Every structure is written in structure tokens, then in C-alpha cells.
C-alpha positions in Angstrom: 13.6 -9.5 -3.0 16.1 -9.0 -5.8 18.8 -11.7 -5.7 21.7 -9.3 -5.3 20.0 -7.8 -2.2 19.2 -11.2 -0.8 22.9 -12.2 -1.2 23.8 -9.2 1.1 21.3 -10.0 3.8 22.3 -12.6 6.4 21.8 -13.6 10.0 24.5 -11.1 11.2 22.5 -8.2 9.7 19.4 -9.4 11.5 21.3 -9.8 14.8 22.8 -6.3 14.6 19.4 -4.8 13.8 17.8 -6.6 16.7 20.5 -5.6 19.1 20.0 -1.9 18.4 16.4 -2.3 19.7 17.2 -4.9 22.4 14.7 -7.4 20.9 15.1 -11.1 20.8 15.3 -13.1 17.6 15.6 -16.4 19.3 12.0 -17.3 18.3 11.7 -14.8 15.5 9.2 -15.5 12.7 9.9 -14.2 9.1 6.7 -12.5 7.8 7.9 -11.2 4.4 10.7 -10.4 2.1 9.1 -8.9 -1.1 10.4 -5.3 -0.7 11.6 -5.4 3.0 12.6 -8.1 5.4 9.9 -8.3 8.0 10.2 -10.3 11.2 8.1 -10.8 14.3 10.4 -10.5 17.3 9.9 -10.3 21.0 10.9 -8.0 23.9 10.0 -8.9 27.5 7.7 -11.5 26.1 5.8 -8.9 24.0 5.7 -9.3 20.1 7.0 -6.5 17.9 7.6 -6.1 14.2 11.2 -5.6 13.1 11.5 -4.3 9.5 14.8 -4.1 7.6 15.0 -2.1 4.4 17.9 -2.1 1.9 19.2 1.3 0.8 18.5 0.4 -2.8 14.8 0.5 -2.0 14.5 3.5 0.2 16.9 6.2 1.4 17.3 6.7 5.2 15.6 10.1 5.1 12.6 8.5 3.3 12.2 5.9 6.0 12.5 8.6 8.7 9.8 10.6 7.0 7.5 7.6 6.8 7.9 6.8 10.5 7.4 10.4 11.6 4.1 10.5 9.8 3.0 7.1 11.3 3.7 8.3 14.8 1.8 11.6 14.0 -1.2 9.5 12.9 -1.0 7.5 16.1 -1.0 10.7 18.2 -4.2 11.7 16.4 -6.1 8.5 17.3 -5.7 6.7 13.9 -5.3 3.0 14.4 -1.7 2.5 13.2 1.3 0.7 14.8 3.4 3.0 16.9 7.1 3.2 15.9 9.5 2.6 18.8 12.8 4.3 19.4 16.1 2.3 19.5 18.6 2.2 22.3 20.1 5.3 20.7 16.7 7.1 20.7 16.5 6.8 16.9 13.6 5.7 14.8 15.9 4.3 12.2 19.1 2.3 12.8 21.6 1.8 10.0 23.6 -1.4 9.5 26.3 -1.1 6.9 27.1 -4.0 4.5 29.9 -3.3 2.0 29.0 -0.2 0.0 25.4 -0.2 1.0 23.2 -0.3 4.1 20.2 -1.8 5.7 17.8 0.4 7.7 16.0 -1.2 10.7 13.0 0.1 12.5 10.7 -1.4 15.1 6.9 -1.3 15.3 4.4 -2.3 17.9 2.5 -5.4 16.6 -1.0 -4.5 15.5 -3.8 -6.2 17.5 -6.2 -8.6 15.8 -5.9 -10.8 12.8 -6.0 -10.6 9.0 -9.3 -10.9 7.1 -9.2 -13.3 4.2 -11.3 -12.6 1.2 -13.2 -15.8 1.6 -14.3 -15.1 5.1 -17.8 -14.0 5.9 -16.4 -11.0 7.7 -15.1 -9.7 4.3 -18.4 -7.9 3.6 -20.3 -4.6 3.9 -19.5 -3.9 7.5 -15.8 -4.4 7.0 -15.8 -2.3 3.9 -17.5 0.6 5.8 -14.9 0.4 8.6 -12.1 0.3 6.0 -13.4 3.5 4.4 -13.9 5.2 7.8 -10.3 4.4 8.8 -8.9 5.9 5.6 -11.2 8.9 5.8 -9.9 9.7 9.3 -6.3 9.2 8.1 -6.9 11.7 5.3 -8.7 14.2 7.5 -6.0 14.4 10.2 -3.2 14.5 7.6 -4.4 17.7 6.2 -3.0 19.3 9.3 0.3 17.5 9.2 3.6 19.5 9.0 6.6 17.5 7.9 9.7 17.3 10.2 12.7 17.6 8.0 12.7 14.8 5.5 9.8 14.4 3.2 8.4 11.4 1.3 8.5 11.3 -2.4 5.8 12.6 -4.7 3.9 9.9 -6.5 5.4 10.6 -9.9 8.9 10.1 -8.6 8.1 6.3 -8.2 10.9 4.5 -10.0 8.5 1.8 -11.1 7.0 4.3 -13.5 10.1 4.2 -15.6 8.3 1.5 -17.6 11.0 1.2 -20.3 13.5 0.1 -17.7 11.4 -2.8 -16.5 9.3 -3.7 -19.5 10.2 -4.9 -23.0 9.8 -2.3 -25.7 9.6 -5.2 -28.2 6.8 -7.0 -26.4 5.0 -4.3 -24.4 5.4 -1.0 -26.2 1.6 -0.5 -26.3 1.4 -1.1 -22.6 4.3 1.3 -21.9 2.5 4.0 -24.0 -0.7 3.4 -22.1 1.1 3.7 -18.8 2.7 7.0 -19.8 -0.7 8.3 -20.9 -2.2 7.5 -17.5 0.7 9.3 -15.7 0.4 12.4 -17.9 -3.4 12.5 -17.3 -3.0 12.4 -13.5 -0.3 15.1 -13.7 -2.9 17.4 -15.1 -5.2 17.1 -12.1 -5.5 20.0 -9.6 -3.7 19.7 -6.3 -5.5 21.3 -3.3 -5.3 20.6 0.5 -8.6 18.7 0.1 -7.5 16.6 -2.9 -3.8 16.0 -2.4 -1.5 15.0 0.5 0.5 12.3 2.2 -1.3 8.9 1.8 -0.6 5.3 2.6 -0.9 4.1 -1.1 -1.3 0.4 -0.4 -4.1 -0.3 2.1 -5.1 -3.8 0.8 -6.3 -6.7 3.1 -2.7 -7.8 3.7 -1.9 -4.4 5.3 -4.4 -4.3 8.1 -5.7 -6.4 11.0 -9.3 -6.5 12.4 -9.7 -6.3 16.1 -12.9 -5.8 18.1 -14.7 -4.0 15.3 -11.8 -1.8 14.3 -9.2 -1.8 11.5 -5.5 -1.4 12.4 -3.3 -0.3 9.5 0.4 -1.0 9.0 3.1 -1.2 6.3 3.4 2.5 5.2 6.5 1.7 3.1 4.7 2.9 -0.1 3.5 6.2 1.5 3.8 9.2 -0.8 2.4 12.6 -1.6 -0.5 11.7 -3.9 -4.2 12.3 -4.6 -6.4 11.2 -1.8 -8.6 9.4 -4.3 -5.8 6.9 -4.9 -6.3 5.6 -1.3 -9.9 4.9 -2.3 -9.1 3.3 -5.7 -6.5 1.0 -4.4 -8.7 -0.8 -1.8 -11.3 -1.2 -4.5 -8.7 -2.6 -6.9 -7.3 -5.1 -4.5 -10.6 -6.3 -3.0 -11.6 -7.3 -6.5 -8.2 -8.6 -7.5 -7.9 -10.8 -4.4 -11.4 -12.2 -4.5 -12.5 -12.2 -8.1 -9.5 -11.8 -10.4 -10.3 -15.0 -12.2 -14.0 -14.1 -12.7 -15.6 -12.2 -15.6 -16.0 -8.4 -15.7 -19.7 -8.7 -14.9 -18.9 -10.6 -11.6 -16.1 -8.2 -10.7 -18.4 -5.2 -11.4 -21.2 -6.5 -9.2 -18.9 -6.9 -6.3 -17.1 -3.7 -7.0 -20.4 -1.7 -6.6 -21.1 -3.3 -3.3 -17.6 -2.6 -2.0 -17.3 1.0 -3.1 -20.8 1.9 -1.9 -20.1 0.7 1.6 -16.5 2.0 1.6 -17.6 5.5 0.7 -20.4 5.4 3.3 -17.6 4.9 5.9 -15.2 7.3 4.3 -17.6 10.2 4.2 -18.3 9.8 7.9 -14.8 11.2 8.5 -13.7 13.2 5.5 -15.4 14.9 2.6 -14.3 14.5 -1.0 -15.8 16.2 -4.0 -18.0 13.8 -6.2 -15.9 14.7 -9.3 -13.0 12.8 -7.8 -15.0 9.6 -7.4 -15.5 9.6 -11.2 -11.7 9.6 -11.6 -11.2 6.3 -9.8 -10.7 4.4 -13.1 -7.6 6.5 -13.8 -6.0 5.5 -10.5 -6.9 1.8 -10.9 -5.3 1.9 -14.3 -2.2 3.3 -12.6 -2.3 0.4 -10.1 -2.4 -2.1 -13.0 0.7 -0.6 -14.4 2.4 -0.4 -11.0 1.8 -4.2 -10.4 2.9 -5.1 -13.9 6.1 -3.1 -13.5 7.0 -4.4 -10.0 6.4 -8.0 -11.0 8.9 -7.5 -13.8 11.3 -5.9 -11.3 11.1 -8.6 -8.6 10.6 -11.8 -10.6 12.8 -13.6 -13.0 10.5 -13.5 -16.0 12.3 -16.4 -17.6 11.7 -18.6 -14.5 8.2 -17.8 -13.3 6.4 -20.2 -11.0 3.0 -21.3 -12.2 1.2 -18.8 -9.9 3.5 -15.9 -10.9 3.0 -16.6 -14.5 -0.8 -16.7 -14.0 -0.8 -13.4 -12.1 1.4 -11.6 -14.7 -0.6 -12.9 -17.7 -3.9 -11.9 -16.2 -2.8 -8.3 -15.8 -1.1 -8.3 -19.2 -4.2 -9.7 -21.0 -6.4 -7.0 -19.5 -3.9 -4.3 -20.4 -3.7 -5.5 -24.0 -7.5 -5.6 -24.2 -7.8 -2.3 -22.4 -10.2 -4.0 -20.1 -10.5 -2.4 -16.6 -10.5 -4.6 -13.5 -14.0 -3.2 -12.9 -16.5 -1.1 -14.8 -18.7 0.9 -12.5 -21.5 3.4 -12.8 -20.0 5.9 -10.5 -22.9 8.4 -10.7 -25.2 5.6 -9.5 -22.8 4.7 -6.6 -22.7 8.4 -5.6 -26.5 8.5 -5.6 -26.7 5.3 -3.5 -24.2 6.7 -0.9 -26.0 10.0 -0.7 -29.3 8.3 -0.1 -27.8 6.2 2.7 -26.3 9.3 4.3 -29.5 11.2 4.3 -31.8 8.4 5.6 
């Protein structure tokens, strides 16, 4: 969290937010504070997730649009965490602090547990379930009608103002590359089968595994975007979490296994034209740029920890070398998936 936002947040804000939903913070557990403050709280002995967002990160209307979509997905049988209403029958409660606000919302806690990349479970069966879950999400969203407020389009993401976060002196070539990627994506065709509201960040930290099913949460980055991005990002993060310190050959070997099984699951629920699969590198390049930009926004570049410095330099070195996180034969993967589907 940016320091100036952290300075505004205190126990009183947390108490006010909890009070609006009649949840207890007596034994609360802080789960995160990167872009939102996230706490596990309780109500009548049942755990819930209280999320508190500063107005500099999202407008109230954007939060409302996110939560309306999440509850729509839940109503259609997608495994997502239901958003609960406050005592005032609101999905979003506002707590004012000075000239800004914090927006609080409450979610049912997803059942199950996280899956770590080193676990045996992190393999083909999970990848297939992962793909099937996102495929179902995309399929039902094609029939979604927004209620009032809308989420942003992907190109409105403020992190894409690369010159604001990156140094023109040190990173001009990277800035230019990022702008090239964005311009290339803007040229792609938008149809109901290629473009819609997506999660945008379904990595292993944003779902739990329970009794053979995946339960997705954290829709804070949801946006109107190309559906293929929701396929590229799981591929990206699975490689980045498990093999980011390995060579390109190792990353590629795993990437083929992941994407083949993921698509096998995805296509059980939703169809996507093969031409989009071949555009995955473009969207993984966009994720490289997004991470590089957000790390510059959130971290004090002059006072990086050892781990932060390593993560940032790994991405930067690949961007400078123009080396993708993975280099796949997408036509081969399409052929393998089609063979599996027709067997």
C-alpha cells in the first residue's frame, strides 16, 4: 500500500467498517494490504472476508459494479464468494477520512484452501479444473447486463501510463515496448465471443480448492477485456510462481503442459476461436508490463528488499532482452487439445 494511504488507515476505520456489517474484529486476521486492506472477520462464529478499498484505488461506482457482477456469477452457479449486504442493505459502505474515503464490502469466505505451486496437487487435474471454471465464467457473462455502474475498459488502467511510473532515462525502450503492445491489442476485434467482463487476475493466490472444485475470489481487477487475457494470465502466473528462476526451456516445457490441460477444461464450458490462442503472447507481454509498472507504483525503488529487487530485476532483464516468459508452439497445443477432445 502507498505510504500516504497507509497513514490514513487506522483501527477506527476498521471498526467503523466492521460495524456497518455487524461483524466482529475481536479476533480478526489481516490477510493483505497490497491494493486493498483485507481481513478475515467473524459473524455468529462464521468467518467472512472484509475488504476495505481507498478511493484513490477505485471509485465507489466501480466497486459496486464489481460486486454486482460477482453476485450475478454466483446466481449462475459459478464458484465465487457471495457479497453480503450491510445493515443498510448496501453492498458498499463508505467511511470518510479527511478529503477521501474508504469503501468497505463483505464476502462469504470461500471454502477450501490455497494450492501452492510446490504441491503435488498443482498439476494437470487442477489446471483442467481451473480452465473449466474460467470457461464457465466467460460463458455466463456473455448474458450479463450491467446494473447502472460499469467497470472500466482494460485500456483505462492507470498503470498503462508507463511514463508516470517508469523512468524515461532508464526505461525508455521498455516504455516504448509497452505502448506498442497496447496499440496492437487495441486493433483486435471486439465481439460478444471475444470481449466482455473478465476477472483479469485469476492466479493461484486468488482461488481455493475444495472437494475437487475451484472457488474464485478477489475480483478487484475485473474489467472489460478480451476473454483470452483470462487464459494468458493463469499461464503467466503459473510459470512465474513455479519456474521464474529457471531457463526458458524449462518454463516452456511446463507451459505446454499447463496450457494444454487448461484449455481442455476451458473448452468443456466455452468455445474460443483458435486464432485467439495464438495471440496469448501479446497478453502475457501486457502482464509483464503491468507487473513492472505496479511494482514501481507500490514499492520504494530506492529501498527495495532483497526479494523485491530480485522480482523487479527478473522482469526488467526479460523486457530488455525481449525474452517472453514462455515460448510455446501454439499450433501444436491446439492440435493436442483437439485430439483429447475427440478421443
